[in-house]
C-alpha positions in Angstrom: 0.0 0.0 0.0 2.8 2.4 0.8 4.1 2.1 -2.8 0.7 2.8 -4.2 0.3 5.9 -2.1 3.7 7.1 -3.2 2.9 6.5 -6.9 -0.4 8.2 -6.6 1.2 11.4 -5.2 3.6 11.6 -8.1 1.1 11.0 -11.0 1.0 13.5 -13.7 -1.9 16.0 -13.8 -4.3 16.1 -16.7 -2.3 18.9 -18.3 1.0 17.0 -18.0 0.4 14.1 -20.4 3.5 12.4 -21.7 5.5 13.4 -24.7 6.6 14.6 -27.1 9.6 16.1 -25.3 10.9 18.9 -27.4 14.3 19.2 -25.8 15.4 15.8 -27.0 17.4 16.1 -30.2 16.7 19.9 -30.7 19.4 21.5 -28.5 21.6 22.3 -31.5 18.7 24.3 -32.9 18.2 26.5 -29.9 19.1 30.2 -30.0 18.0 32.9 -27.6 19.3 35.7 -29.8 16.8 37.2 -32.3 19.5 39.5 -33.5 23.2 40.1 -33.2 24.4 42.1 -30.2 25.5 45.0 -32.4 22.3 45.3 -34.4 20.4 48.6 -34.7 17.5 49.3 -32.4 16.6 49.2 -28.8 18.0 46.1 -27.2 15.5 44.3 -24.9 15.3 41.0 -22.9 12.0 39.1 -22.6 11.7 36.5 -19.8 8.9 34.6 -18.2 7.5 31.2 -17.3 5.5 28.6 -19.2 2.8 27.3 -16.9 0.3 24.5 -17.3 -3.4 24.6 -16.4 -2.5 23.8 -12.7 0.0 26.6 -12.5 2.9 24.1 -12.6 6.0 25.1 -14.6 6.3 23.3 -18.0 9.9 22.2 -18.1 10.2 21.0 -21.7 8.3 23.6 -23.7 9.7 25.1 -26.9 9.1 28.7 -27.7 9.6 30.1 -31.2 9.8 33.8 -31.8 9.3 35.7 -35.1 9.3 39.5 -35.3 10.0 42.5 -37.5 13.1 44.5 -37.1 13.2 48.1 -35.7 12.2 49.5 -39.1 9.1 47.2 -39.2 10.6 44.9 -41.8 10.6 41.1 -41.5 13.7 39.1 -42.4 11.8 37.1 -45.0 11.6 37.3 -48.8 7.8 37.6 -48.6 8.0 41.0 -46.9 7.9 43.2 -49.9 7.4 46.5 -48.0 9.5 49.4 -49.2 11.7 49.5 -46.1 15.4 48.7 -45.6 16.2 45.6 -43.6 18.3 46.2 -40.5 21.7 44.5 -40.8 22.5 41.7 -38.4 18.9 41.0 -37.8 17.6 37.4 -38.1 14.1 37.9 -36.8 13.7 34.4 -35.4 14.7 32.5 -32.3 13.9 29.2 -30.7 14.2 28.8 -26.9 13.4 26.0 -24.4 11.9 26.4 -21.0 14.3 25.3 -18.3 13.8 23.1 -15.2 11.7 25.9 -13.6 9.6 26.6 -16.7 11.6 29.8 -17.4 12.4 31.0 -20.9 14.5 34.1 -21.9 15.5 35.7 -25.1 17.2 38.9 -26.3 16.2 41.0 -29.2 15.5 44.5 -30.3 12.1 46.1 -29.9 10.2 45.6 -33.2 8.9 48.3 -35.4 5.3 48.8 -36.5 4.2 46.7 -39.5 1.1 47.3 -41.7 -2.2 45.8 -40.7 -4.6 44.3 -43.3 -6.8 47.4 -43.2 -3.8 49.7 -44.0 -3.3 51.0 -40.4 -0.1 50.2 -38.5 0.1 47.4 -35.9 1.6 48.1 -32.5 5.1 46.6 -32.0 4.7 42.9 -31.2 6.4 39.5 -31.4 4.7 36.4 -32.8 5.1 33.5 -30.5 4.5 29.7 -31.1 4.4 27.3 -28.1 5.1 23.6 -28.5 4.8 21.3 -25.5 3.9 17.9 -24.3 0.2 17.0 -24.8 -0.4 19.6 -27.5 -1.4 18.1 -30.8 -1.0 21.5 -32.5 1.2 24.2 -31.3 -0.3 27.3 -29.7 0.0 30.7 -31.4 -0.1 34.1 -29.7 1.4 37.5 -29.7 3.5 39.5 -27.2 2.9 43.3 -26.9 4.8 45.8 -24.7 3.5 47.6 -21.7 5.3 50.9 -22.6 3.8 51.1 -26.1 1.1 53.7 -26.6 0.1 52.3 -30.0 -1.4 49.2 -28.3 -4.6 51.2 -28.0 -5.0 51.3 -31.8 -3.7 47.8 -32.7 -6.3 46.0 -34.9 -5.5 42.5 -33.6 -5.2 43.4 -29.9 -8.4 45.3 -30.2 -10.2 42.1 -31.2 -9.1 40.3 -28.0 -11.8 40.6 -25.3 -10.8 43.4 -22.9 -10.4 41.2 -19.8 -8.0 39.0 -21.7 -5.8 41.6 -23.3 -3.4 41.8 -20.4 -2.4 38.2 -21.0 -0.6 39.5 -24.1 1.2 42.4 -22.6 4.8 42.0 -21.4 5.5 44.3 -18.4 8.6 46.3 -18.0 10.6 45.3 -14.9 10.9 48.0 -12.3 14.3 49.6 -12.5 15.1 47.6 -15.6 13.6 49.5 -18.5 14.9 47.0 -21.1 13.7 43.8 -19.4 10.2 42.7 -20.0 8.4 39.9 -18.1 5.7 37.8 -19.7 4.3 34.5 -18.6 2.6 32.0 -21.0 -0.3 30.3 -19.2 -1.7 27.4 -21.2 -5.0 26.8 -19.5 -7.2 28.0 -16.6 -8.6 31.4 -15.5 -5.4 33.3 -16.4 -4.9 31.5 -19.7 -2.9 33.5 -22.3 -5.1 34.5 -25.3 -4.2 32.2 -28.2 -5.2 32.6 -31.8 -6.7 30.2 -34.3 -4.6 29.7 -37.5 
C-alpha cells in the first residue's frame, strides 16, 4: 500500500500528459538571440514562465519567436514592404523552457508593421508554443506595456478586454529594457491564443 500511495502522489496531472519532449534532439537548434548584439534598435530582454493549467511550470516547452526589425521589416523574402532591412537581424529564435519553466531571449524592440486594413500594428512579437500534450502548437502575440500604440492595434483590439493583459509583457521596475511575460496554457489566467 505504501508504494501505491507514493505512486499516486507523483502522478502527472491532466495537463502533464506524456510526450513529445521537445528538448530531445533539438538542443543544437536553440538560439536565444533574435539579432546580433551590435544590431540597430533598442536592445531588450524578454523573460517569463510557461505554466500549465494547474500553475505548474512546464519544463520542456519550446518557444519560437518571429518578429519584425526596428524598421518594421521582416527578415523574410515575402516581406515586400518598401523599407530597408536592418543589418545583423535574423528575426527568429527558438528557446526552451528550463527546469523551472523559465524562458528568456534577447532581441530589439520591433517596429510597427502594416495591418490588413492599412493601419499600423503596434510593435509585437509572434510566439508559437510547443509542449507535451499539445497536438497542435499554440500561437499568440506578445505586446509591450510601454507602447502607446497598443490602443490602436487591430489585432489586440479584437481580443476581449479582460484577456488583453495576458498578451502584454510588463517592463521590470528599475530595468527598462527587461520585460516579463508568462505564458499560461489553461485556466482562468490563460494566455489569449489565436486560431490559425
